[in-house]
mmCIF file as Biopython writes it, N, C-alpha, C and O atoms, coordinates in Angstrom:
data_model
#
loop_
_atom_site.group_PDB
_atom_site.id
_atom_site.type_symbol
_atom_site.label_atom_id
_atom_site.label_alt_id
_atom_site.label_comp_id
_atom_site.label_asym_id
_atom_site.label_entity_id
_atom_site.label_seq_id
_atom_site.pdbx_PDB_ins_code
_atom_site.Cartn_x
_atom_site.Cartn_y
_atom_site.Cartn_z
_atom_site.occupancy
_atom_site.B_iso_or_equiv
_atom_site.auth_seq_id
_atom_site.auth_asym_id
_atom_site.pdbx_PDB_model_num
ATOM 1   N N  . MET A ? 1  ? 166.528 174.632 35.971 1.0 0.0 1  A 1 
ATOM 2   C CA . MET A ? 1  ? 166.557 173.257 35.536 1.0 0.0 1  A 1 
ATOM 3   C C  . MET A ? 1  ? 167.849 172.604 36.029 1.0 0.0 1  A 1 
ATOM 4   O O  . MET A ? 1  ? 168.849 173.278 36.279 1.0 0.0 1  A 1 
ATOM 5   N N  . THR A ? 2  ? 167.805 171.304 36.158 1.0 0.0 2  A 1 
ATOM 6   C CA . THR A ? 2  ? 168.967 170.581 36.671 1.0 0.0 2  A 1 
ATOM 7   C C  . THR A ? 2  ? 169.159 169.256 35.936 1.0 0.0 2  A 1 
ATOM 8   O O  . THR A ? 2  ? 168.282 168.780 35.215 1.0 0.0 2  A 1 
ATOM 9   N N  . LEU A ? 3  ? 170.331 168.688 36.149 1.0 0.0 3  A 1 
ATOM 10  C CA . LEU A ? 3  ? 170.589 167.303 35.785 1.0 0.0 3  A 1 
ATOM 11  C C  . LEU A ? 3  ? 171.109 166.635 37.048 1.0 0.0 3  A 1 
ATOM 12  O O  . LEU A ? 3  ? 171.462 167.312 38.014 1.0 0.0 3  A 1 
ATOM 13  N N  . GLN A ? 4  ? 171.156 165.336 37.042 1.0 0.0 4  A 1 
ATOM 14  C CA . GLN A ? 4  ? 171.718 164.595 38.176 1.0 0.0 4  A 1 
ATOM 15  C C  . GLN A ? 4  ? 173.173 164.291 37.838 1.0 0.0 4  A 1 
ATOM 16  O O  . GLN A ? 4  ? 173.457 163.572 36.880 1.0 0.0 4  A 1 
ATOM 17  N N  . LEU A ? 5  ? 174.087 164.838 38.624 1.0 0.0 5  A 1 
ATOM 18  C CA . LEU A ? 5  ? 175.513 164.630 38.424 1.0 0.0 5  A 1 
ATOM 19  C C  . LEU A ? 5  ? 176.037 163.853 39.624 1.0 0.0 5  A 1 
ATOM 20  O O  . LEU A ? 5  ? 176.082 164.369 40.741 1.0 0.0 5  A 1 
ATOM 21  N N  . ASN A ? 6  ? 176.430 162.616 39.381 1.0 0.0 6  A 1 
ATOM 22  C CA . ASN A ? 6  ? 176.886 161.720 40.452 1.0 0.0 6  A 1 
ATOM 23  C C  . ASN A ? 6  ? 175.873 161.666 41.591 1.0 0.0 6  A 1 
ATOM 24  O O  . ASN A ? 6  ? 176.238 161.681 42.767 1.0 0.0 6  A 1 
ATOM 25  N N  . GLY A ? 7  ? 174.593 161.603 41.222 1.0 0.0 7  A 1 
ATOM 26  C CA . GLY A ? 7  ? 173.520 161.445 42.188 1.0 0.0 7  A 1 
ATOM 27  C C  . GLY A ? 7  ? 173.058 162.720 42.866 1.0 0.0 7  A 1 
ATOM 28  O O  . GLY A ? 7  ? 172.163 162.676 43.710 1.0 0.0 7  A 1 
ATOM 29  N N  . GLN A ? 8  ? 173.652 163.865 42.514 1.0 0.0 8  A 1 
ATOM 30  C CA . GLN A ? 8  ? 173.292 165.137 43.127 1.0 0.0 8  A 1 
ATOM 31  C C  . GLN A ? 8  ? 172.747 166.098 42.079 1.0 0.0 8  A 1 
ATOM 32  O O  . GLN A ? 8  ? 173.204 166.074 40.936 1.0 0.0 8  A 1 
ATOM 33  N N  . PRO A ? 9  ? 171.783 166.944 42.437 1.0 0.0 9  A 1 
ATOM 34  C CA . PRO A ? 9  ? 171.288 167.941 41.482 1.0 0.0 9  A 1 
ATOM 35  C C  . PRO A ? 9  ? 172.407 168.915 41.095 1.0 0.0 9  A 1 
ATOM 36  O O  . PRO A ? 9  ? 173.163 169.378 41.949 1.0 0.0 9  A 1 
ATOM 37  N N  . HIS A ? 10 ? 172.498 169.210 39.823 1.0 0.0 10 A 1 
ATOM 38  C CA . HIS A ? 10 ? 173.494 170.154 39.304 1.0 0.0 10 A 1 
ATOM 39  C C  . HIS A ? 10 ? 172.778 171.089 38.337 1.0 0.0 10 A 1 
ATOM 40  O O  . HIS A ? 10 ? 172.109 170.619 37.416 1.0 0.0 10 A 1 
ATOM 41  N N  . PRO A ? 11 ? 172.903 172.405 38.525 1.0 0.0 11 A 1 
ATOM 42  C CA . PRO A ? 11 ? 172.184 173.332 37.652 1.0 0.0 11 A 1 
ATOM 43  C C  . PRO A ? 11 ? 172.658 173.234 36.202 1.0 0.0 11 A 1 
ATOM 44  O O  . PRO A ? 11 ? 173.854 173.142 35.927 1.0 0.0 11 A 1 
ATOM 45  N N  . LEU A ? 12 ? 171.697 173.257 35.290 1.0 0.0 12 A 1 
ATOM 46  C CA . LEU A ? 12 ? 171.989 173.238 33.864 1.0 0.0 12 A 1 
ATOM 47  C C  . LEU A ? 12 ? 170.851 173.964 33.178 1.0 0.0 12 A 1 
ATOM 48  O O  . LEU A ? 12 ? 169.735 173.448 33.115 1.0 0.0 12 A 1 
ATOM 49  N N  . GLU A ? 13 ? 171.115 175.150 32.665 1.0 0.0 13 A 1 
ATOM 50  C CA . GLU A ? 13 ? 170.068 175.992 32.084 1.0 0.0 13 A 1 
ATOM 51  C C  . GLU A ? 13 ? 169.652 175.552 30.694 1.0 0.0 13 A 1 
ATOM 52  O O  . GLU A ? 13 ? 168.492 175.707 30.312 1.0 0.0 13 A 1 
ATOM 53  N N  . GLU A ? 14 ? 170.592 175.004 29.933 1.0 0.0 14 A 1 
ATOM 54  C CA . GLU A ? 14 ? 170.273 174.618 28.559 1.0 0.0 14 A 1 
ATOM 55  C C  . GLU A ? 14 ? 171.160 173.460 28.137 1.0 0.0 14 A 1 
ATOM 56  O O  . GLU A ? 14 ? 172.122 173.109 28.820 1.0 0.0 14 A 1 
ATOM 57  N N  . GLU A ? 15 ? 170.818 172.879 27.003 1.0 0.0 15 A 1 
ATOM 58  C CA . GLU A ? 15 ? 171.606 171.773 26.478 1.0 0.0 15 A 1 
ATOM 59  C C  . GLU A ? 15 ? 173.033 172.241 26.207 1.0 0.0 15 A 1 
ATOM 60  O O  . GLU A ? 15 ? 173.254 173.359 25.742 1.0 0.0 15 A 1 
ATOM 61  N N  . THR A ? 16 ? 173.988 171.377 26.501 1.0 0.0 16 A 1 
ATOM 62  C CA . THR A ? 16 ? 175.396 171.665 26.259 1.0 0.0 16 A 1 
ATOM 63  C C  . THR A ? 16 ? 176.056 170.372 25.805 1.0 0.0 16 A 1 
ATOM 64  O O  . THR A ? 16 ? 175.365 169.386 25.552 1.0 0.0 16 A 1 
ATOM 65  N N  . THR A ? 17 ? 177.357 170.359 25.699 1.0 0.0 17 A 1 
ATOM 66  C CA . THR A ? 17 ? 178.059 169.121 25.367 1.0 0.0 17 A 1 
ATOM 67  C C  . THR A ? 17 ? 178.732 168.582 26.624 1.0 0.0 17 A 1 
ATOM 68  O O  . THR A ? 17 ? 178.939 169.304 27.599 1.0 0.0 17 A 1 
ATOM 69  N N  . LEU A ? 18 ? 179.059 167.330 26.576 1.0 0.0 18 A 1 
ATOM 70  C CA . LEU A ? 18 ? 179.748 166.717 27.709 1.0 0.0 18 A 1 
ATOM 71  C C  . LEU A ? 18 ? 181.094 167.401 27.935 1.0 0.0 18 A 1 
ATOM 72  O O  . LEU A ? 18 ? 181.486 167.617 29.082 1.0 0.0 18 A 1 
ATOM 73  N N  . THR A ? 19 ? 181.799 167.740 26.876 1.0 0.0 19 A 1 
ATOM 74  C CA . THR A ? 19 ? 183.075 168.439 27.008 1.0 0.0 19 A 1 
ATOM 75  C C  . THR A ? 19 ? 182.899 169.777 27.720 1.0 0.0 19 A 1 
ATOM 76  O O  . THR A ? 19 ? 183.671 170.102 28.622 1.0 0.0 19 A 1 
ATOM 77  N N  . ALA A ? 20 ? 181.898 170.551 27.326 1.0 0.0 20 A 1 
ATOM 78  C CA . ALA A ? 20 ? 181.659 171.858 27.946 1.0 0.0 20 A 1 
ATOM 79  C C  . ALA A ? 20 ? 181.294 171.696 29.420 1.0 0.0 20 A 1 
ATOM 80  O O  . ALA A ? 20 ? 181.719 172.494 30.254 1.0 0.0 20 A 1 
ATOM 81  N N  . LEU A ? 21 ? 180.520 170.683 29.741 1.0 0.0 21 A 1 
ATOM 82  C CA . LEU A ? 21 ? 180.162 170.457 31.138 1.0 0.0 21 A 1 
ATOM 83  C C  . LEU A ? 21 ? 181.397 170.087 31.955 1.0 0.0 21 A 1 
ATOM 84  O O  . LEU A ? 21 ? 181.570 170.575 33.072 1.0 0.0 21 A 1 
ATOM 85  N N  . LEU A ? 22 ? 182.256 169.230 31.408 1.0 0.0 22 A 1 
ATOM 86  C CA . LEU A ? 22 ? 183.487 168.865 32.108 1.0 0.0 22 A 1 
ATOM 87  C C  . LEU A ? 22 ? 184.359 170.100 32.342 1.0 0.0 22 A 1 
ATOM 88  O O  . LEU A ? 22 ? 184.965 170.241 33.404 1.0 0.0 22 A 1 
ATOM 89  N N  . GLU A ? 23 ? 184.420 170.988 31.357 1.0 0.0 23 A 1 
ATOM 90  C CA . GLU A ? 23 ? 185.175 172.235 31.524 1.0 0.0 23 A 1 
ATOM 91  C C  . GLU A ? 23 ? 184.595 173.058 32.667 1.0 0.0 23 A 1 
ATOM 92  O O  . GLU A ? 23 ? 185.336 173.617 33.476 1.0 0.0 23 A 1 
ATOM 93  N N  . SER A ? 24 ? 183.263 173.132 32.732 1.0 0.0 24 A 1 
ATOM 94  C CA . SER A ? 24 ? 182.622 173.978 33.741 1.0 0.0 24 A 1 
ATOM 95  C C  . SER A ? 24 ? 182.821 173.458 35.164 1.0 0.0 24 A 1 
ATOM 96  O O  . SER A ? 24 ? 182.718 174.227 36.120 1.0 0.0 24 A 1 
ATOM 97  N N  . ILE A ? 25 ? 183.103 172.174 35.315 1.0 0.0 25 A 1 
ATOM 98  C CA . ILE A ? 25 ? 183.313 171.621 36.661 1.0 0.0 25 A 1 
ATOM 99  C C  . ILE A ? 25 ? 184.793 171.323 36.942 1.0 0.0 25 A 1 
ATOM 100 O O  . ILE A ? 25 ? 185.126 170.656 37.922 1.0 0.0 25 A 1 
ATOM 101 N N  . GLY A ? 26 ? 185.661 171.820 36.081 1.0 0.0 26 A 1 
ATOM 102 C CA . GLY A ? 26 ? 187.096 171.712 36.322 1.0 0.0 26 A 1 
ATOM 103 C C  . GLY A ? 26 ? 187.728 170.382 35.974 1.0 0.0 26 A 1 
ATOM 104 O O  . GLY A ? 26 ? 188.798 170.055 36.487 1.0 0.0 26 A 1 
ATOM 105 N N  . LEU A ? 27 ? 187.087 169.605 35.110 1.0 0.0 27 A 1 
ATOM 106 C CA . LEU A ? 27 ? 187.646 168.303 34.749 1.0 0.0 27 A 1 
ATOM 107 C C  . LEU A ? 27 ? 188.101 168.223 33.292 1.0 0.0 27 A 1 
ATOM 108 O O  . LEU A ? 27 ? 188.373 167.132 32.791 1.0 0.0 27 A 1 
ATOM 109 N N  . ALA A ? 28 ? 188.185 169.344 32.621 1.0 0.0 28 A 1 
ATOM 110 C CA . ALA A ? 28 ? 188.610 169.349 31.214 1.0 0.0 28 A 1 
ATOM 111 C C  . ALA A ? 28 ? 190.024 168.788 31.095 1.0 0.0 28 A 1 
ATOM 112 O O  . ALA A ? 28 ? 190.927 169.194 31.827 1.0 0.0 28 A 1 
ATOM 113 N N  . GLY A ? 29 ? 190.203 167.860 30.173 1.0 0.0 29 A 1 
ATOM 114 C CA . GLY A ? 29 ? 191.514 167.296 29.918 1.0 0.0 29 A 1 
ATOM 115 C C  . GLY A ? 29 ? 191.987 166.274 30.929 1.0 0.0 29 A 1 
ATOM 116 O O  . GLY A ? 29 ? 193.082 165.731 30.788 1.0 0.0 29 A 1 
ATOM 117 N N  . LYS A ? 30 ? 191.187 166.003 31.940 1.0 0.0 30 A 1 
ATOM 118 C CA . LYS A ? 30 ? 191.575 165.012 32.946 1.0 0.0 30 A 1 
ATOM 119 C C  . LYS A ? 30 ? 191.024 163.645 32.540 1.0 0.0 30 A 1 
ATOM 120 O O  . LYS A ? 30 ? 190.005 163.569 31.854 1.0 0.0 30 A 1 
ATOM 121 N N  . PRO A ? 31 ? 191.688 162.569 32.958 1.0 0.0 31 A 1 
ATOM 122 C CA . PRO A ? 31 ? 191.177 161.241 32.618 1.0 0.0 31 A 1 
ATOM 123 C C  . PRO A ? 31 ? 189.906 160.934 33.422 1.0 0.0 31 A 1 
ATOM 124 O O  . PRO A ? 31 ? 189.944 160.819 34.647 1.0 0.0 31 A 1 
ATOM 125 N N  . VAL A ? 32 ? 188.803 160.805 32.720 1.0 0.0 32 A 1 
ATOM 126 C CA . VAL A ? 32 ? 187.529 160.499 33.365 1.0 0.0 32 A 1 
ATOM 127 C C  . VAL A ? 32 ? 186.797 159.421 32.581 1.0 0.0 32 A 1 
ATOM 128 O O  . VAL A ? 32 ? 187.054 159.197 31.398 1.0 0.0 32 A 1 
ATOM 129 N N  . VAL A ? 33 ? 185.892 158.769 33.266 1.0 0.0 33 A 1 
ATOM 130 C CA . VAL A ? 33 ? 184.945 157.840 32.653 1.0 0.0 33 A 1 
ATOM 131 C C  . VAL A ? 33 ? 183.575 158.462 32.856 1.0 0.0 33 A 1 
ATOM 132 O O  . VAL A ? 33 ? 183.251 158.917 33.953 1.0 0.0 33 A 1 
ATOM 133 N N  . ALA A ? 34 ? 182.766 158.482 31.795 1.0 0.0 34 A 1 
ATOM 134 C CA . ALA A ? 34 ? 181.447 159.104 31.886 1.0 0.0 34 A 1 
ATOM 135 C C  . ALA A ? 34 ? 180.365 158.125 31.449 1.0 0.0 34 A 1 
ATOM 136 O O  . ALA A ? 34 ? 180.523 157.369 30.491 1.0 0.0 34 A 1 
ATOM 137 N N  . GLU A ? 35 ? 179.262 158.167 32.188 1.0 0.0 35 A 1 
ATOM 138 C CA . GLU A ? 35 ? 178.079 157.369 31.868 1.0 0.0 35 A 1 
ATOM 139 C C  . GLU A ? 35 ? 176.896 158.339 31.844 1.0 0.0 35 A 1 
ATOM 140 O O  . GLU A ? 35 ? 176.593 158.981 32.850 1.0 0.0 35 A 1 
ATOM 141 N N  . LEU A ? 36 ? 176.237 158.439 30.703 1.0 0.0 36 A 1 
ATOM 142 C CA . LEU A ? 36 ? 175.108 159.341 30.536 1.0 0.0 36 A 1 
ATOM 143 C C  . LEU A ? 36 ? 173.846 158.513 30.347 1.0 0.0 36 A 1 
ATOM 144 O O  . LEU A ? 36 ? 173.732 157.736 29.399 1.0 0.0 36 A 1 
ATOM 145 N N  . ASN A ? 37 ? 172.910 158.688 31.255 1.0 0.0 37 A 1 
ATOM 146 C CA . ASN A ? 37 ? 171.653 157.930 31.217 1.0 0.0 37 A 1 
ATOM 147 C C  . ASN A ? 37 ? 171.902 156.435 31.082 1.0 0.0 37 A 1 
ATOM 148 O O  . ASN A ? 37 ? 171.270 155.738 30.287 1.0 0.0 37 A 1 
ATOM 149 N N  . ARG A ? 38 ? 172.858 155.967 31.898 1.0 0.0 38 A 1 
ATOM 150 C CA . ARG A ? 38 ? 173.213 154.545 31.994 1.0 0.0 38 A 1 
ATOM 151 C C  . ARG A ? 38 ? 173.904 153.987 30.757 1.0 0.0 38 A 1 
ATOM 152 O O  . ARG A ? 38 ? 173.917 152.775 30.541 1.0 0.0 38 A 1 
ATOM 153 N N  . GLU A ? 39 ? 174.478 154.872 29.946 1.0 0.0 39 A 1 
ATOM 154 C CA . GLU A ? 39 ? 175.224 154.436 28.760 1.0 0.0 39 A 1 
ATOM 155 C C  . GLU A ? 39 ? 176.632 155.017 28.821 1.0 0.0 39 A 1 
ATOM 156 O O  . GLU A ? 39 ? 176.803 156.229 28.952 1.0 0.0 39 A 1 
ATOM 157 N N  . ALA A ? 40 ? 177.643 154.147 28.725 1.0 0.0 40 A 1 
ATOM 158 C CA . ALA A ? 40 ? 179.028 154.612 28.745 1.0 0.0 40 A 1 
ATOM 159 C C  . ALA A ? 40 ? 179.303 155.435 27.496 1.0 0.0 40 A 1 
ATOM 160 O O  . ALA A ? 40 ? 178.863 155.090 26.399 1.0 0.0 40 A 1 
ATOM 161 N N  . ILE A ? 41 ? 180.036 156.525 27.678 1.0 0.0 41 A 1 
ATOM 162 C CA . ILE A ? 41 ? 180.371 157.421 26.575 1.0 0.0 41 A 1 
ATOM 163 C C  . ILE A ? 41 ? 181.878 157.361 26.360 1.0 0.0 41 A 1 
ATOM 164 O O  . ILE A ? 41 ? 182.660 157.513 27.299 1.0 0.0 41 A 1 
ATOM 165 N N  . ARG A ? 42 ? 182.274 157.136 25.106 1.0 0.0 42 A 1 
ATOM 166 C CA . ARG A ? 42 ? 183.701 157.113 24.776 1.0 0.0 42 A 1 
ATOM 167 C C  . ARG A ? 42 ? 184.267 158.534 24.847 1.0 0.0 42 A 1 
ATOM 168 O O  . ARG A ? 42 ? 183.592 159.473 24.425 1.0 0.0 42 A 1 
ATOM 169 N N  . PRO A ? 43 ? 185.467 158.717 25.359 1.0 0.0 43 A 1 
ATOM 170 C CA . PRO A ? 43 ? 186.054 160.060 25.420 1.0 0.0 43 A 1 
ATOM 171 C C  . PRO A ? 43 ? 186.089 160.769 24.069 1.0 0.0 43 A 1 
ATOM 172 O O  . PRO A ? 43 ? 185.933 161.989 24.013 1.0 0.0 43 A 1 
ATOM 173 N N  . ALA A ? 44 ? 186.287 160.040 22.998 1.0 0.0 44 A 1 
ATOM 174 C CA . ALA A ? 44 ? 186.295 160.663 21.669 1.0 0.0 44 A 1 
ATOM 175 C C  . ALA A ? 44 ? 184.940 161.278 21.320 1.0 0.0 44 A 1 
ATOM 176 O O  . ALA A ? 44 ? 184.859 162.152 20.456 1.0 0.0 44 A 1 
ATOM 177 N N  . ASP A ? 45 ? 183.872 160.822 21.991 1.0 0.0 45 A 1 
ATOM 178 C CA . ASP A ? 45 ? 182.530 161.332 21.717 1.0 0.0 45 A 1 
ATOM 179 C C  . ASP A ? 45 ? 182.108 162.461 22.656 1.0 0.0 45 A 1 
ATOM 180 O O  . ASP A ? 45 ? 181.030 163.027 22.473 1.0 0.0 45 A 1 
ATOM 181 N N  . PHE A ? 46 ? 182.919 162.802 23.650 1.0 0.0 46 A 1 
ATOM 182 C CA . PHE A ? 46 ? 182.557 163.861 24.591 1.0 0.0 46 A 1 
ATOM 183 C C  . PHE A ? 46 ? 182.197 165.177 23.890 1.0 0.0 46 A 1 
ATOM 184 O O  . PHE A ? 46 ? 181.209 165.805 24.270 1.0 0.0 46 A 1 
ATOM 185 N N  . PRO A ? 47 ? 182.971 165.621 22.870 1.0 0.0 47 A 1 
ATOM 186 C CA . PRO A ? 47 ? 182.667 166.916 22.252 1.0 0.0 47 A 1 
ATOM 187 C C  . PRO A ? 47 ? 181.324 166.967 21.518 1.0 0.0 47 A 1 
ATOM 188 O O  . PRO A ? 47 ? 180.766 168.048 21.329 1.0 0.0 47 A 1 
ATOM 189 N N  . THR A ? 48 ? 180.806 165.820 21.108 1.0 0.0 48 A 1 
ATOM 190 C CA . THR A ? 48 ? 179.554 165.817 20.346 1.0 0.0 48 A 1 
ATOM 191 C C  . THR A ? 48 ? 178.380 165.213 21.106 1.0 0.0 48 A 1 
ATOM 192 O O  . THR A ? 48 ? 177.281 165.103 20.563 1.0 0.0 48 A 1 
ATOM 193 N N  . THR A ? 49 ? 178.601 164.824 22.349 1.0 0.0 49 A 1 
ATOM 194 C CA . THR A ? 49 ? 177.538 164.224 23.150 1.0 0.0 49 A 1 
ATOM 195 C C  . THR A ? 49 ? 176.743 165.314 23.861 1.0 0.0 49 A 1 
ATOM 196 O O  . THR A ? 49 ? 177.292 166.031 24.697 1.0 0.0 49 A 1 
ATOM 197 N N  . PRO A ? 50 ? 175.449 165.447 23.536 1.0 0.0 50 A 1 
ATOM 198 C CA . PRO A ? 50 ? 174.644 166.473 24.206 1.0 0.0 50 A 1 
ATOM 199 C C  . PRO A ? 50 ? 174.276 166.053 25.629 1.0 0.0 50 A 1 
ATOM 200 O O  . PRO A ? 50 ? 174.010 164.883 25.905 1.0 0.0 50 A 1 
ATOM 201 N N  . VAL A ? 51 ? 174.269 167.036 26.512 1.0 0.0 51 A 1 
ATOM 202 C CA . VAL A ? 51 ? 173.831 166.856 27.894 1.0 0.0 51 A 1 
ATOM 203 C C  . VAL A ? 51 ? 172.693 167.841 28.110 1.0 0.0 51 A 1 
ATOM 204 O O  . VAL A ? 51 ? 172.841 169.036 27.855 1.0 0.0 51 A 1 
ATOM 205 N N  . LYS A ? 52 ? 171.543 167.332 28.587 1.0 0.0 52 A 1 
ATOM 206 C CA . LYS A ? 52 ? 170.343 168.153 28.712 1.0 0.0 52 A 1 
ATOM 207 C C  . LYS A ? 52 ? 169.816 168.144 30.140 1.0 0.0 52 A 1 
ATOM 208 O O  . LYS A ? 52 ? 170.089 167.216 30.900 1.0 0.0 52 A 1 
ATOM 209 N N  . PRO A ? 53 ? 169.057 169.180 30.506 1.0 0.0 53 A 1 
ATOM 210 C CA . PRO A ? 53 ? 168.397 169.142 31.802 1.0 0.0 53 A 1 
ATOM 211 C C  . PRO A ? 53 ? 167.574 167.851 31.915 1.0 0.0 53 A 1 
ATOM 212 O O  . PRO A ? 53 ? 166.924 167.435 30.956 1.0 0.0 53 A 1 
ATOM 213 N N  . GLY A ? 54 ? 167.611 167.239 33.073 1.0 0.0 54 A 1 
ATOM 214 C CA . GLY A ? 54 ? 166.892 165.997 33.310 1.0 0.0 54 A 1 
ATOM 215 C C  . GLY A ? 54 ? 167.733 164.750 33.097 1.0 0.0 54 A 1 
ATOM 216 O O  . GLY A ? 54 ? 167.336 163.661 33.511 1.0 0.0 54 A 1 
ATOM 217 N N  . ASP A ? 55 ? 168.896 164.892 32.453 1.0 0.0 55 A 1 
ATOM 218 C CA . ASP A ? 55 ? 169.779 163.743 32.239 1.0 0.0 55 A 1 
ATOM 219 C C  . ASP A ? 55 ? 170.383 163.280 33.558 1.0 0.0 55 A 1 
ATOM 220 O O  . ASP A ? 55 ? 170.421 164.024 34.539 1.0 0.0 55 A 1 
ATOM 221 N N  . GLN A ? 56 ? 170.853 162.034 33.560 1.0 0.0 56 A 1 
ATOM 222 C CA . GLN A ? 56 ? 171.597 161.481 34.695 1.0 0.0 56 A 1 
ATOM 223 C C  . GLN A ? 56 ? 173.011 161.207 34.217 1.0 0.0 56 A 1 
ATOM 224 O O  . GLN A ? 56 ? 173.225 160.416 33.298 1.0 0.0 56 A 1 
ATOM 225 N N  . LEU A ? 57 ? 173.972 161.863 34.844 1.0 0.0 57 A 1 
ATOM 226 C CA . LEU A ? 57 ? 175.366 161.758 34.435 1.0 0.0 57 A 1 
ATOM 227 C C  . LEU A ? 57 ? 176.205 161.292 35.619 1.0 0.0 57 A 1 
ATOM 228 O O  . LEU A ? 57 ? 176.121 161.842 36.717 1.0 0.0 57 A 1 
ATOM 229 N N  . GLU A ? 58 ? 177.008 160.274 35.374 1.0 0.0 58 A 1 
ATOM 230 C CA . GLU A ? 58 ? 177.960 159.786 36.364 1.0 0.0 58 A 1 
ATOM 231 C C  . GLU A ? 58 ? 179.351 160.014 35.795 1.0 0.0 58 A 1 
ATOM 232 O O  . GLU A ? 58 ? 179.632 159.626 34.662 1.0 0.0 58 A 1 
ATOM 233 N N  . ILE A ? 59 ? 180.222 160.642 36.576 1.0 0.0 59 A 1 
ATOM 234 C CA . ILE A ? 59 ? 181.594 160.899 36.159 1.0 0.0 59 A 1 
ATOM 235 C C  . ILE A ? 59 ? 182.523 160.339 37.229 1.0 0.0 59 A 1 
ATOM 236 O O  . ILE A ? 59 ? 182.378 160.623 38.417 1.0 0.0 59 A 1 
ATOM 237 N N  . VAL A ? 60 ? 183.474 159.543 36.778 1.0 0.0 60 A 1 
ATOM 238 C CA . VAL A ? 60 ? 184.473 158.968 37.673 1.0 0.0 60 A 1 
ATOM 239 C C  . VAL A ? 60 ? 185.836 159.457 37.200 1.0 0.0 60 A 1 
ATOM 240 O O  . VAL A ? 60 ? 186.188 159.306 36.030 1.0 0.0 60 A 1 
ATOM 241 N N  . THR A ? 61 ? 186.594 160.039 38.111 1.0 0.0 61 A 1 
ATOM 242 C CA . THR A ? 61 ? 187.950 160.475 37.759 1.0 0.0 61 A 1 
ATOM 243 C C  . THR A ? 61 ? 188.920 159.341 38.033 1.0 0.0 61 A 1 
ATOM 244 O O  . THR A ? 61 ? 188.722 158.539 38.946 1.0 0.0 61 A 1 
ATOM 245 N N  . LEU A ? 62 ? 189.954 159.287 37.243 1.0 0.0 62 A 1 
ATOM 246 C CA . LEU A ? 62 ? 190.964 158.260 37.383 1.0 0.0 62 A 1 
ATOM 247 C C  . LEU A ? 62 ? 192.174 158.868 38.069 1.0 0.0 62 A 1 
ATOM 248 O O  . LEU A ? 62 ? 192.562 160.002 37.785 1.0 0.0 62 A 1 
ATOM 249 N N  . ALA A ? 63 ? 192.758 158.110 38.965 1.0 0.0 63 A 1 
ATOM 250 C CA . ALA A ? 63 ? 193.938 158.600 39.684 1.0 0.0 63 A 1 
ATOM 251 C C  . ALA A ? 63 ? 194.960 157.476 39.795 1.0 0.0 63 A 1 
ATOM 252 O O  . ALA A ? 63 ? 194.616 156.298 39.896 1.0 0.0 63 A 1 
ATOM 253 N N  . ALA A ? 64 ? 196.204 157.871 39.772 1.0 0.0 64 A 1 
ATOM 254 C CA . ALA A ? 64 ? 197.284 156.903 39.954 1.0 0.0 64 A 1 
ATOM 255 C C  . ALA A ? 64 ? 197.964 157.191 41.283 1.0 0.0 64 A 1 
ATOM 256 O O  . ALA A ? 64 ? 198.034 158.338 41.726 1.0 0.0 64 A 1 
ATOM 257 N N  . GLY A ? 65 ? 198.440 156.187 41.879 1.0 0.0 65 A 1 
ATOM 258 C CA . GLY A ? 65 ? 199.117 156.383 43.159 1.0 0.0 65 A 1 
ATOM 259 C C  . GLY A ? 65 ? 200.286 155.452 43.297 1.0 0.0 65 A 1 
ATOM 260 O O  . GLY A ? 65 ? 200.557 154.633 42.419 1.0 0.0 65 A 1 
ATOM 261 N N  . GLY A ? 66 ? 200.952 155.578 44.364 1.0 0.0 66 A 1 
ATOM 262 C CA . GLY A ? 66 ? 202.084 154.699 44.530 1.0 0.0 66 A 1 
ATOM 263 C C  . GLY A ? 66 ? 202.484 154.546 45.954 1.0 0.0 66 A 1 
ATOM 264 O O  . GLY A ? 66 ? 203.436 153.825 46.254 1.0 0.0 66 A 1 
#
């Protein structure tokens, strides 16, 4: 089973949380913006937001430069 992560298929065997998914792709603790099924998710809600096979998830990382 898969979900769509930034427009690409990403394997996901079972329901998890947004926080756990971010950990699995190396983005835990980094400043990101997430949109799940076209709905923006507040960072405070990442630990309780379920992510399931078939979902569409967009993640944008924030970067500062100079």
